[in-house]
Residue, then its C-alpha position, 0 to 999 in steps of 0.5 A: x500500500x502506498x500512502x501519500x502524507x502531506x505534513x509528514x515533518x509535523x508532530x503527528x506526521x513524523x510520529x506516524x512515519x516512524x510507526x508506519x515504517x516500523x510496524x508495516x510494509x507501506x511505501x510513504x511519499x511524504x511532503x512538507x515545507x521542511x524535514x528536520x524532524x525526520x532526517x533519520x528516515x531519509x535514506x529508508x527505501x520505503x520513504x520518499x520526501x519532497x519539500x515544498x509549499x502546498x500553495x505552490x505545488x498543486x500539479x505535483x500534489x495531484x499527480x501524487x494522489x493519482x499514484x497513491x492508494x491512501x491520502x493522509x493530509x496532515x497539513x494544517x494550522x492547530x495552534x490557538x496562537x495562530x488561528x486567533x492571530x492568523x484566521x484567514x491563513x488558518x481557513x485558506x490552509x485548513x479548508x481551501x487547500x485540503x478541499x482541492x486534494x479531497x476533490x482529487x481523491x474522489x475524481x481518482x477513486x482514492x481513499x482519504x484519511x482526514x484529521x479532523x479535530x476535537x475542536x469541532x465539538x465546540x462547547x458541549x452540553x454542560x449536562x453531557x460533556x462526553x463527545x460522541x462522534x455520531x450523536x453530539x451536537x457541534x456548537x461553536x462560539x461567536x463569530x467575533x471569537x476567531x478561535x473558532x474559525x479553525x473548528x468551523x473550517x475543520x467541521x466544514x471539511x468533515x461535512x464535505x468529505x461525508x457528502x462526497x462519500x454520499x453522492x460520489x462513493x468516496x472512500x474516507x475515515x475521519x479521526x478526531x485527535x483529543x490533545x495528543x501530546x509528546x515530543x515535537x508538538x511544537x518548537x521551543x521557538x514557538x514557545x519562546x513566543x508564547x505560541x506553543x501548546x500546552x506541554x511544550x510551552x510549560x517545559x520551555x517555561x520551566x527551563x528558560x523563563x522560570x514562570x509557568x503562566x496558567x491562562x485564566x488559572x488553568x481550570x479548563x480540563x482536556x483529555x490528554x493522549x500520548x501521541x504513540x497511543x494516538x498514532x497507533x489508532x491511526x494505523x489501525x484505521x488505515x489498516x482497516x481490518x474487515x472494512x471496519x474503518x470505512x465511512x467512520x468517524x473516530x475519536x482518538x483520545x484518552x478519557x482516563x487522562x482528563x486533567x485540568x491545565x494546572x494539574x497537567x502543569x504540576x505534573x510536568x514540573x513534578x516529573x521534570x524534578x526526576x531528571x538531573x538535567x531539569x531538576x534545579x530549574x523545576x525546583x525553583x519554578x513559579x506559577x502565575x495566572x494571566x487573563x486570557x485577553x492579555x495572553x492570547x488577545x480579545x479574540x480568544x475563547x475556550x471551552x471548559x472540558x473536553x471528554x471524548x467517547x472512545x467506545x467506537x474505536x475499541x468496538x470496531x478496531x480494537x484500539x484502547x489508549x494505554x499511557x497514563x498522563x504521568x507516563x506520557x509527560x515522562x516519555x516526552x521529558x525523556x526525549x527532551x533530555x537527550x534532544x534539547x538541541x533539536x527542540 
């Protein structure tokens, strides 16, 4: 099977590449702006890589879709700091560019595995916080809160892909990652500009600022998922045993790892104290609280909890998450202890 992966150098892409090359016999064609996260795989005979800009390579991208069996389009904006400050770019990349490729999949009869997001659920019913793929309503905030353009772009792609399946027989699966964490989630350069996501931002702050900032006190809860568990679920979807993934939407998360941002930050600091490289700075770190308007700007909005149902993944594909949040953080810190120069 030949898999075409756009965004192969990113967080999910690089981890997917590593696991797919280790576990399968798939051939993988990669595409991204850079290859710094995947240099160790560039000589692998089952992997080919092209560096380029998705806005400028339409003809080449179309040719790769024609030649592949499965498209995994991972290029997109997934950081709150970006889709708050650059909402138009978020829409153009997450919706317009991906729509072009999905149209080609329908035209050429190719299968697409599309990365949706837990953000599509928006703000769930406070009386029923569990997010179910096939039954939960998708309720977004007001237009003036530009955070929701990311969610809206992804939700519209979900609906369009589903419609292509209904009307044109497109073979597809949608998967919704719930707060996957691990090495390479963001770079320390992103974190230095307050553009990193939670775990990367906190590790950077401990090491280089001595202060962890908890936006609005950090009471927001998320269900954190070790990237290795998440990517295993993604591989199970692509493998599609007994055709159980066809035309389905899957949450890939860990409801057992439902913690507040503050609790997660405390675990990060606690685990950093176990590493000689980090202990001194972790011992001295301070926690400060900052209003979201000051940290992100007035266009920010948030939700207070995010709890996935993963029953469908277990029932159809036999997948279950394994790593606790503490284990996921420890695995991540092990990587940083060895690779600070690559952070």
